[in-house]
N, C-alpha and C positions, 0 to 999 in steps of 0.2 A: 218171617224171615223171606224172602224169595234167593234164590240160588242165580247167579250171574251160569249164562247158559256155555260159557267158554273159561270155566273156572276151571284149574285140574284138580281131579280126584283119583282114586286110587280103591281096586276089592283089598287090597289087605295094607293099608298101611299101618306105618311102626307106631300108632298115634296110641299110649300107654297111660295119659291124662289128662286131660281141658279143664282149664281153671277162668273163672266169670267173676268175678268182682268189682266193688266199689270201696274205694277205700273215703274217708272221713274228713273234713276240713279240722273236723275238731274231736275227741269222744264228748257221746250222747248224755247228756248231763245227767246225772240220777240211774245211770245204765249200771247194773249189777249183775255179777252173774246166776243172781238169785231168777234176775229178768229173763235169763236164757232159759233158764229150765221154766220158765211161767212161758213162754215158747211153742217149750218142746212141745208141753202140751195140747200147742192146738195143730202141733204139723207129727207130731209122736205117728199116726198109723201110717207115717208115707218114712219118717225117718225114727226106729224104734227103738235106737240105739245112740247111749250117748258115750260120746269122751272129752273130759277134760285137758287143754294142751298150754302150751307156756304161751306168752300174747307175742305178738309179731306188729313190730315197727317197721317202718321204711321210708327213706325221703324220700318228699314230691319228688313228680320227676318233673327237672326246669331246661324247657327247651331255648330258651335264649339267654343260658349259661353254662357255666361247666358242667360235665355228666355227677352227680353225688356217684361219689364210692361209698361216704362213711352214714350211718345210722343215728338220728337227733335223737341229742337226751333228754329224755323226759324227767321235769320236776312234779314236783307237788305230791299230791296225794297218787298212792296206787288206784290203778284204773277196770281192777278187777282184772281176769284172764282169757281164754281164747279156748269154745266151745265147739265141736265135731256133734253134728247129729245127722246118723248114719244109716242110710238106706237096710233094709234086710239081708240086701245078696252083694252090698259092701258095696256095692259100683255108684251109687250118691253121696252125695255130703255134705254138708251145711256149715260151713266154719263163720261165727258167729264172735262180733268183741263191738265192743261201743264204738273203737272207730273201724270198722268197716265190716264189711258179710258178703259169702261168697259161696260160691257153689260151687263145687269139683266130679267130673264124672273120673271113674277110674278101672283100667282094662280088667274083669276078673274074667264072668266069661260068657257075657255077653259079646258082639260086635259093636262098636262104634257105632251111635245113631247121627253120627252128621252135624255140623254148627246150627242148624236151621232149629234143632228140635232141644238142643242146648240151650242157644240164647233164648226163644221161646220160656220157657221152663225156668231160664232165670230170672229172665221180668216179673214172674206170675209170683216167683217163691219170694221177690224183693218187692212186691206190692203188698205182699199178705204183711212179709217183717214190717213195713212202714204204715201196715194198717195197724198192730201191736202196739206199734208205738204211739201212734194214734188215743186206743184206748185209755194205754195208761199212763196219757197226759204227758208223756211224751216228747221232750224236741222233736221235731222232721230234722234228718242230719240235715248236713249243708253238701252236697260229692264235692272230696278233693279230685280223685283220678279213677278214673280205665281201667280193669288191669283184666288182660285176657292172655293165657300163658297154655298151652299144648308143649307138651311135653311127652318126648319120643324116642323108642329103648328099641336100642337095635343090636341085638347082639351078635348075629347069623353072618353079618361083613366087615371088613377090615375099613377103620376112616378113607384110606384111599378109595376104596369101590364104592362111597357113598357121598363120598365132602369133596363139591368140587376144588376146596379152598386144600385139602389134605395132598391129590394129585402131585405137588408139588412140591412135597417132602421129598422126595428119592433120593439120596443120594450115588455117586457112585466112587467110592472110597477103596484102597484094596484093605482088605480087613477090618474094613466097618459093614454092619450088614445095611443093604440098600433102602430099607424102609426104619425106620423108627421104633419101637417097643408099644410108646406108645403116642397119643396126639392129643390138642388138647386144641381150641379154636374160638374166640369168640369177635364179635364186632357188632358195631352199632347203627343203628342209618333212621336218618331224621324220617319220618312220614309228612308230604306236604300233601294241601290242598292243588287244588289242577292253576292256580293263579301265584302255586309259591311259597304259601304261609304253611307254615310248619303247626302240626295239630297231633304229631304225636309219635315217640321213636319206639323205634324196633330193634331187641335185642335178641339178642345167636346166641349160644353158648354151645359147642361140642366137647365134650368131657369124658374120657376114662370111667368108670362104673364094674363094679360088682355087685352081683345080690343073688341073694341069699336063698335058694332053693331049697326043698327039701330031699330031694335028691346030691346035689353037689354044688359048689358056690357057678353061676353062670356071669365069666365077663362079657362087656359089651362096648356102647358107646350111648349116651345120652344128650339128647338132643333139645333144646330148649330153646322155644322162638315165644317172646312177652312182648307184647305189643302193652304201653303206656301211654294213659294218653289223658292231662289237666281236661280239667273240667273246664270248659267257658262258664261262666254265670250269666250271661246276657241272655243265652236262648234256654229255648224249652226243654225241662226233663226228656221227655216221650222223647223228642223226633232227636234231639241229640245221644239224647244213648243206643238210637236206631241208626243213626249217622255212625257211631263208631262201632257200637259190634259190625257194622257190614265194613269199615276199615279194615276194623281187627283181622274179620275174616282175609279180607281180600292178601293185603299187606302178610299177612302169617303165611295161607295158603302157597302162595304166589313165590316170597319169600322161599316158603321152605323150597320148592318146584328147581327154584332156578339154583340154590346152592346143591341142589345133590346133578345125582351123575345121570345119566338116560337108562346106561347098567342098572342103577340101585330101582330108578321108575318102573323099569320093566319086570325087576324083583317082587315088586309090590304091585306088579300087575294096573297099572297107570292105564286108564280109560279113559279121558277126557285130554 
């Protein structure tokens, strides 16, 4: 996936995790945790560690209606759990569930590999998962939506130093500190095609958090940007996936840049 030449770039971005995934319209019929174990056999050379996690469900993104805040209620027999397949260095993982397939990069020792590589790797891993379903004579999943999430961890800057929206929280009241002890901010933006048609929604959230490190707790801010794009059934899978991934990167990277301050850009060594 070629990178636009004018896309903002940083030498030391605060990116801590990137997840790319596809949610399905319905769980793959007959898919169980045992199938996730069989699939692990095929990819174990790249993901030698396995973990069992709680199943997750989330409402579909509806662009022409109210923003959903609740989770759907599931009826019928249980649909199994969620399996994590993890790389040897803990940097990459696959999330496999009967209703979704995700690939995550997590910052460990290596630097951020950039979105081009992550998007290409996701497409390759997803194709191998579909091939596995076909080999097991399981139904081809029908995509519901694409999910691309960037999680940034910012421990060294206060919100008013890196987030434009937080700059306005200063007060001049006798006896009151000029800055809040904590700040939280959320925003939701429709993403549109040039003709104005909405194709996705960008969710942005910045919240205070504490990470438990071996030496001591580390306070900071977690800023996440999530691109959720409902699937358009009439279009081909490959071309739509490429279009959506490109739109996701554009919305998230440019949105992050517009929402953050120039001083923070200097701190992160903006190079473009």
